N, C-alpha and C positions, 0 to 999 in steps of 0.2 A: 670210276667214273663216274657220273651221278646220268647222267645224260648222256643220249645217243649224239654220238661223231662218225665223222667218215674215219673209214680203216685203209690200212696201207692200199692194199689190197682192191679199193671199193672206189679212191681215188681219182680222177678225170682233171683233163685242162689244168689251170692255174694249181690247184692244190695237192695234184701229181707230180706238178713239178717243183714245189716249197717242199714236197714230203723225200722227194728226188732228191733234191740239196744237202735236206737237213739229214736224211740217214746216209751219204755221201763223207759228211762231214762232222756228224757224231756216232753212226754203225747204228741210230732207229730214229723213230720220229717221236720228241720229250710228248708227253701227255699234253705241257703249255702250249705245244701249235699245235695239237690235237685238237684240242675242249676247242679252240676255235672253230671247228670247221661244219660244228651246230649251225652259224651263220655260216655259211660261205660268200655269201655277199663280203663281212666284214675281214675274213683270216690275212687277204691281201694288204689291205691298207691298212691294218694292227701293226704286219708285219713289217711294211717299208717303215712307217711310223717309229717303229724299235730301231730298225734300221738308221732311219736317219737322227731319232738321237743318241745314239750310239756311238757311232760314224763319226760327226759333228760334233762327234763332244767336247766343248772346246779346252774341258783339266783333262782331255786323254783318256784311255781304254782304263785305266788305272783306276782313277778318283771315279769313271765309270762303275765300276764292280764294289770299291768300299762304299761310294753312294747306296747302292741296291743291297746289299749284305747288310749292311745295319739299318736303312729301313727295316727290311723283311724278318727283321729279329723283333722292329717295334705293332708289325702293320701286326701281329705276326700270320710271317707264312713262311712254314714247316720244308715246303716244297722249292720255295725261294734260298732260306737258308742252307737246307744241304745243296742244292746248285749253283749258289755262287760259296759256297766255303771251300767246292770243289777249282772251280777259278782262282779266287783269292791264292791258294794254297800256289798251285802253279805259279802265280807272278810273285808270289813276296817269301811263300816256303808254311810251312805248313801251323807252325810255331807262333807267326807273327799275329799269322789268319787268326788262328785261336786266341793268342792276346785282346783283338779288335773286337770278336763275342764277347767277349770277356771284359774289358774299356777298354773302347777303341782312345781313350783320353791319354793312359798311358799304354800306349802298345806300339812306345816305336814312330806313330806318324809325323810330318812336318807341327806346324801350328798353323799351319793355311789349311793342310786335311782335319784336325780336331777341327774350326768353325766350319769350316763345311758340313761336316756329317753332326753340326747339334744345331743346323740350320735344318737337313734335311729332317735329323729327329722332329726338329717344329714343326717341320711341317705335314710328317705325320700323324703327330701328335691331337695339334689342335694351330691350324693355319692360320686363323683369326683375331691368334695371338702374337703372330709376328709381327713389330714396331720397325717403325722404322731406325732406333740403334739399334735394333738385331740387323741393320742392312749395311749402317754402320760401321761395325764389327768385324764386318767378310769385306771390308771395302779395304779397310785398314790393317787386313792383310794379305792386302793384293788383290784382293777379287775385283776384277769390273764388271759391269753389270750382265753382258753377255754371263762371264761366268756365275754370277748370282742366277739371271734367266738358266742353262741349263740345268747349277744343282736344283732351282725349284723344278723343272722339266721331268727331269731321272727320278727325284722323288715322289712326283705326283703318279707318272706315267707305274713308278713301281706298287704306288700303292694298289691304280686300277687294276693290272694284269693283278699281280698278287690278289687282292681280292677277288677278282672274278673264278683265277683256279680253283682260289678255295670252295666258293660259291656254288660250280658243279663236278665238283669232286678228284680233281685234280692232284693223284698221287704219283711222289719223286722213283722216277725209273731205279732199278737195285744200284749201281752202274754211280750213276752220285748218294749214298750213302756212304758213309766213313765204314770201314774196317772195328775202329772200336765199339762201341758200345756206347764210352761212355761222351762220345765226342759225338755220338747217332742223340741221344740223348740231350749234349747240348743242344745240336743246331734244329730240333722237332720242339719248338718256340708255340707252335699254336698245333697244328690238328697233328698227332701222332700215326 
């Protein structure tokens, strides 16, 4: 980490409670969480916003994670690619998660998921180029305006989060790194 953050043994109040809950759930306090503690006034609102977007995501947790994983590849964020490869592998299987990284359009996803991910990638690459025709394409595969807004929120939030993690030097925890060196290299889309 490039900046000073609150360590687990230094944490008090709400930060201590957040750290304690994450350590219990994950076995550690992730650098992705810890890096926000440099601004103790925003760590809880940021975590709450993530929970609200993810837990209320109208297309379900799998699609939230698909968006996060695909967007992380374009940001590019090695940290988020490694972490979300692990979570998608547990949900879909390792082979399909690898196929999604290589080419989500030909990875056995539904047509709706492919269009959803194409939109998320557009947001990451250049949201100013999105047109009404792009939105109509999403509606044509059955996405509602709430779904479209949720995809935009998830993609935009991942851009914000991933760019912040890199800007302050968060590094992926060893537990999230794949055992296969080739897969590690594939997920190392940004900082090595």
